[in-house]
C-alpha positions as CSV (number, residue, x, y, z in Angstrom):
1,M,-7.6,3.4,16.7
2,A,-5.5,1.2,14.8
3,L,-8.6,0.7,11.7
4,D,-8.7,5.0,11.9
5,V,-4.8,5.1,11.6
6,F,-4.8,2.6,8.7
7,T,-7.7,4.3,6.9
8,S,-6.4,7.8,6.9
9,V,-3.0,6.2,5.6
10,R,-4.2,4.6,2.8
11,T,-6.9,7.1,2.2
12,Y,-4.1,9.1,1.8
13,N,-1.9,6.9,-0.7
14,V,-4.2,6.6,-3.4
15,K,-5.2,10.2,-3.4
16,L,-1.6,10.6,-3.8
17,L,-0.8,7.6,-6.6
18,A,-3.9,9.1,-8.1
19,S,-2.4,12.4,-8.6
20,L,0.9,10.6,-10.4
21,P,1.0,10.9,-14.1
22,P,0.6,7.3,-15.7
23,E,4.3,7.3,-16.8
24,A,5.6,7.2,-12.9
25,F,4.3,4.1,-12.5
26,S,6.7,2.4,-15.5
27,K,9.6,3.8,-13.7
28,P,12.6,2.0,-12.4
29,V,13.2,1.2,-8.5
30,T,15.1,-1.2,-6.5
31,H,13.3,-2.6,-3.4
32,P,16.1,-3.3,-0.5
33,E,15.2,-7.5,-0.6
34,R,13.1,-7.9,-3.9
35,G,15.7,-5.4,-6.2
36,A,14.7,-4.4,-9.4
37,M,11.1,-3.7,-10.2
38,T,8.9,-0.9,-11.7
39,F,6.8,1.3,-9.7
40,Q,3.8,-0.3,-10.4
41,T,4.8,-3.3,-9.3
42,I,5.8,-1.8,-5.9
43,V,2.4,-0.4,-5.5
44,E,0.7,-3.5,-6.4
45,T,2.8,-6.0,-4.1
46,M,2.2,-2.6,-1.3
47,G,-2.2,-2.9,-1.8
48,G,-1.9,-6.7,-1.7
49,H,0.3,-5.8,1.8
50,D,-1.9,-3.4,2.6
51,L,-5.2,-6.1,2.6
52,N,-3.2,-8.2,4.5
53,H,-3.2,-5.7,7.4
54,L,-6.4,-5.3,7.1
55,G,-7.4,-8.4,7.6
56,Q,-4.9,-8.5,10.9
57,I,-6.7,-5.4,12.3
58,E,-10.3,-7.0,11.8
59,K,-9.5,-10.1,13.9
60,M,-7.8,-8.2,16.2
61,A,-11.1,-5.8,16.6
62,A,-13.6,-8.9,16.9
63,I,-11.5,-10.3,19.8
64,R,-12.3,-7.1,21.9
């Protein structure tokens, strides 16, 4: 079930990001812990974070 939710949310986010104009990725944003960065940097960071959670879900599924 967790993997299904993860997959659905990630699919939605990928479609949302694909619909944005290229200039959106150069916009400045402020991360509450990391400070100023571009939207591109936060998207890349979130992508790596997703992979971390996917690994955790896969390990949990293997235990069951």
